[in-house]
C-alpha positions in Angstrom: -108.3 -83.0 -2.7 -107.7 -80.2 -5.1 -107.1 -77.8 -2.2 -104.6 -80.2 -0.6 -102.7 -80.4 -3.9 -102.6 -76.6 -4.2 -101.3 -76.2 -0.7 -98.7 -78.8 -1.3 -97.4 -77.1 -4.4 -97.4 -73.7 -2.7 -95.4 -75.2 0.2 -92.9 -76.7 -2.3 -92.4 -73.3 -4.0 -91.8 -71.6 -0.6 -89.3 -74.2 0.5 -87.4 -73.9 -2.8 -87.3 -70.1 -2.5 -85.9 -70.3 1.0 -83.2 -72.8 0.1 -81.7 -70.6 -2.8 -79.8 -68.0 -0.5 -78.2 -70.7 1.5 -76.8 -72.3 -1.6 -75.5 -69.0 -2.9 -73.9 -68.3 0.5 -72.2 -71.6 0.5 -70.8 -71.1 -3.1 -69.4 -67.5 -2.4 -65.9 -67.2 -0.9 -65.4 -66.0 2.7 -64.6 -62.2 2.7 -63.0 -60.5 5.8 -63.7 -56.9 6.9 -60.0 -56.0 6.3 -59.0 -54.1 3.2 -57.7 -56.1 0.2 -54.0 -56.2 -0.3 -52.3 -56.6 -3.7 -50.8 -60.1 -4.1 -47.0 -60.1 -3.2 -44.8 -61.6 -6.0 -42.4 -64.1 -4.6 -38.8 -63.4 -5.8 -37.2 -66.1 -7.8 -34.6 -68.2 -6.0 -31.0 -67.0 -6.4 -28.2 -69.6 -6.3 -24.8 -68.9 -4.7 -23.1 -69.5 -7.9 -24.9 -66.6 -9.6 -24.9 -63.6 -7.2 -27.1 -60.6 -7.8 -25.2 -57.9 -9.8 -25.2 -54.4 -8.2 -26.2 -51.6 -10.5 -23.0 -49.5 -11.2 -22.8 -46.0 -9.8 -22.3 -44.2 -13.2 -25.6 -45.6 -14.4 -27.4 -44.1 -11.4 -25.7 -40.8 -12.0 -26.7 -40.9 -15.7 -30.3 -41.7 -14.7 -30.3 -38.7 -12.3 -28.9 -36.4 -15.0 -31.5 -37.6 -17.5 -34.2 -37.0 -14.9 -33.1 -33.3 -14.6 -34.6 -30.8 -16.9 -32.4 -29.7 -19.8 -32.2 -26.1 -18.5 -30.8 -27.3 -15.1 -28.1 -29.4 -16.8 -27.1 -26.5 -19.0 -26.9 -24.2 -15.9 -24.6 -26.7 -14.1 -22.3 -26.9 -17.2 -22.1 -23.1 -17.3 -21.3 -22.9 -13.5 -18.2 -25.0 -13.9 -16.3 -22.5 -16.2 -17.3 -19.8 -13.8 -15.8 -21.6 -10.8 -12.6 -22.2 -12.8 -12.5 -18.5 -13.7 -12.9 -17.5 -10.1 -10.0 -19.9 -9.0 -7.8 -18.5 -11.8 -8.6 -14.9 -10.7 -7.8 -15.8 -7.1 -4.4 -17.3 -8.1 -3.6 -14.2 -10.2 -4.5 -11.8 -7.3 -2.4 -13.9 -5.0 0.6 -13.7 -7.3 0.1 -9.9 -7.7 0.0 -9.4 -3.9 3.2 -11.5 -3.5 4.9 -9.4 -6.2 3.7 -6.1 -4.6 5.0 -7.3 -1.1 8.4 -8.1 -2.6 8.6 -4.7 -4.2 7.7 -3.1 -0.9 10.4 -5.1 0.9 12.9 -4.0 -1.7 11.8 -0.4 -1.5 11.3 -0.2 2.2 14.4 -1.4 4.2 16.7 -0.3 7.0 19.6 0.5 4.7 17.5 3.0 2.8 16.3 4.5 6.1 19.9 4.9 7.3 20.8 6.6 4.0 17.9 9.0 4.4 19.2 9.8 7.9 22.7 10.5 6.6 21.3 12.7 3.8 19.6 14.7 6.5 22.8 15.0 8.6 24.7 16.2 5.5 22.0 18.7 4.5 20.9 17.1 1.3 17.4 16.4 2.4 14.8 17.5 5.0 12.6 14.5 4.3 11.6 12.3 7.2 13.4 8.9 7.0 10.8 6.3 6.0 12.8 3.5 4.4 10.9 3.9 1.1 12.4 5.3 -2.1 10.7 8.5 -3.1 11.4 11.2 -5.7 12.9 13.5 -3.0 15.2 10.7 -1.8 16.3 9.9 -5.4 17.0 13.6 -6.1 19.0 14.0 -2.9 21.1 10.9 -3.7 21.8 12.3 -7.2 23.0 15.6 -5.7 25.3 13.7 -3.2 26.6 11.4 -6.0 27.5 14.4 -8.2 29.3 16.2 -5.3 31.4 13.1 -4.5 32.1 12.1 -8.2 30.0 9.0 -8.1 27.6 7.7 -10.8 24.7 10.1 -10.5 21.7 7.7 -11.1 19.8 8.4 -7.8 20.1 4.8 -6.7 21.4 3.5 -3.4 24.3 1.3 -4.6 27.1 0.0 -2.3 29.6 2.8 -3.2 27.0 5.5 -2.5 25.9 3.9 0.8 29.5 3.6 2.1 30.4 7.1 1.1 27.2 8.4 2.7 27.9 6.7 6.0 31.5 7.9 6.1 30.7 11.5 5.3 28.0 11.6 7.9 30.3 9.9 10.4 33.1 12.4 9.6 30.7 15.1 10.6 29.3 13.4 13.8 32.2 11.2 15.0 34.9 11.8 17.5 37.4 14.3 16.0 41.2 14.9 16.7 41.6 12.1 19.2 44.1 9.5 17.9 43.9 5.7 18.4 47.3 5.4 20.0 46.3 7.9 22.6 43.2 5.8 23.5 45.2 2.6 23.7 47.8 4.2 25.9 45.1 5.3 28.4 43.5 1.9 28.3 46.7 0.2 29.3 47.0 2.6 32.3 44.2 0.8 34.1 45.5 -2.7 33.8 44.6 -4.8 36.8 41.6 -2.7 38.0 39.1 -5.3 39.3 35.8 -6.1 37.6 32.7 -4.7 39.3 29.3 -5.1 37.7 28.0 -1.6 37.0 31.4 -0.1 37.9 32.4 3.2 36.2 35.5 4.2 38.3 39.0 3.1 38.9 37.8 1.3 42.0 36.1 -1.2 39.7 34.9 -1.3 36.1 32.5 -3.4 34.1 33.3 -3.7 30.4 31.3 -0.7 29.0 32.0 1.5 32.1 35.8 0.9 31.4 35.6 1.8 27.7 33.5 4.9 28.5 35.9 6.0 31.2 39.0 5.6 28.9 37.4 7.7 26.1 36.2 10.3 28.6 39.8 10.5 29.9 40.7 11.6 26.3 37.9 14.1 26.2 35.7 11.9 23.9 32.1 11.0 24.6 30.6 7.5 24.4 27.2 6.1 25.6 27.2 4.1 28.9 26.1 0.6 27.7 27.8 -1.9 25.3 24.7 -2.3 23.1 24.5 1.5 22.8 28.2 1.8 22.0 27.7 -0.8 19.2 25.5 1.7 17.4 28.1 4.4 17.3 30.4 5.2 14.3 30.7 2.9 11.3 31.1 -0.9 10.9 34.6 -2.3 10.2 35.8 -5.9 9.6 38.6 -7.6 11.6 41.0 -7.0 8.7 40.2 -3.2 8.8 40.7 -2.8 12.5 42.9 -0.1 13.8 44.0 0.8 17.3 41.2 2.7 19.1 38.4 0.9 17.3 35.8 -0.9 19.5 35.3 -4.7 19.4 32.2 -6.4 20.6 31.3 -9.9 21.8 28.2 -11.9 22.8 28.8 -13.2 26.3 26.1 -13.3 29.1 23.3 -11.9 26.8 22.4 -11.9 23.1 23.9 -9.2 20.9 26.7 -6.9 22.0 27.0 -7.7 25.7 30.8 -7.2 26.0 33.1 -4.5 24.6 36.8 -3.8 24.4 39.3 -1.4 22.8 41.4 -2.8 19.9 45.1 -2.4 20.7 46.6 -3.7 17.4 48.3 -7.0 16.5 45.0 -8.9 17.1 44.8 -7.8 20.8 42.3 -5.7 22.8 41.9 -4.2 26.2 38.7 -5.0 28.2 37.4 -5.4 31.8 36.9 -9.1 32.0 34.7 -10.5 34.8 37.3 -13.1 35.9 40.6 -11.0 35.7 39.5 -7.4 35.6 41.2 -5.1 33.1 43.4 -7.3 30.9 44.9 -7.5 27.4 43.4 -10.4 25.5 43.7 -11.9 22.0 41.0 -12.1 19.4 42.5 -15.5 18.5 41.7 -17.0 21.9 39.1 -19.7 21.6 36.8 -18.0 24.1 36.7 -14.6 22.3 36.9 -16.1 18.8 33.7 -18.0 19.4 31.9 -15.0 20.8 33.1 -12.3 18.4 30.1 -10.0 17.5 31.6 -7.2 15.4 33.6 -3.9 15.4 32.9 -0.2 15.1 35.1 2.8 14.2 34.3 5.8 16.4 37.5 7.9 15.8 37.5 10.0 12.6 41.3 10.0 12.7 41.3 6.2 12.1 40.3 7.0 8.5 37.7 6.1 5.9 36.6 2.5 5.5 37.0 1.1 2.0 35.4 -2.1 0.7 
């Protein structure tokens, strides 16, 4: 009986011991093999009446600035004045270049180059014409001005320029031939037909006719109208005298037609429609196409402004 009781108590203890893990397992929560995640906080509900306010941009910029080290902020502040200084320097250099270019334009021009050529012709200078004012040019101008009783300042003023061009022309122009003689010969070929490229009494074009008339009076002129327009000195319509050359723009730009001034506002020329004819500068056709005039005869006198 005692043995039976002992066996019964041992069995009871064994049964109790076996039942404990099952109870613990039932009490513990179920755990998966996946890693644990932090619990996600649910955002509070936002009503339509109270929309979420966006964070203003300046605040973000301030936050960024605050996040930067003090040295970096200091460097960026120093960089700004440097940029301004560079911009100012660029502007100044631009202005300086513009001023220099203006000075170069004033000092280097065709009028000064022409004056230098005339000084060579008259023997006042052996300097190569450059269109730039040099010490040699200024000295030559002073010498010329003294000789012709002009203000000797070495500058190329209007009075000096006109006197220079005239004195050089007086040396290089057509001498002795008179304007009336040229006009008389020009009228002699009235009615000769127009022929493009013509240079004889069988037929003239405009410049061929003018060249032939001057040659008849033992005076030389270039063949083409635009070449003839470079001869002698410029004169206005009011200054025109018989024997001066008048130019017009017709079939081509520039001096493309030439005639011989006859006096009283009229001129002789070889027109493409009527051949050699006397025309008026006041005619609408010629008035609208007038280009300019040149004096090639020294006997027609000096031009005064």
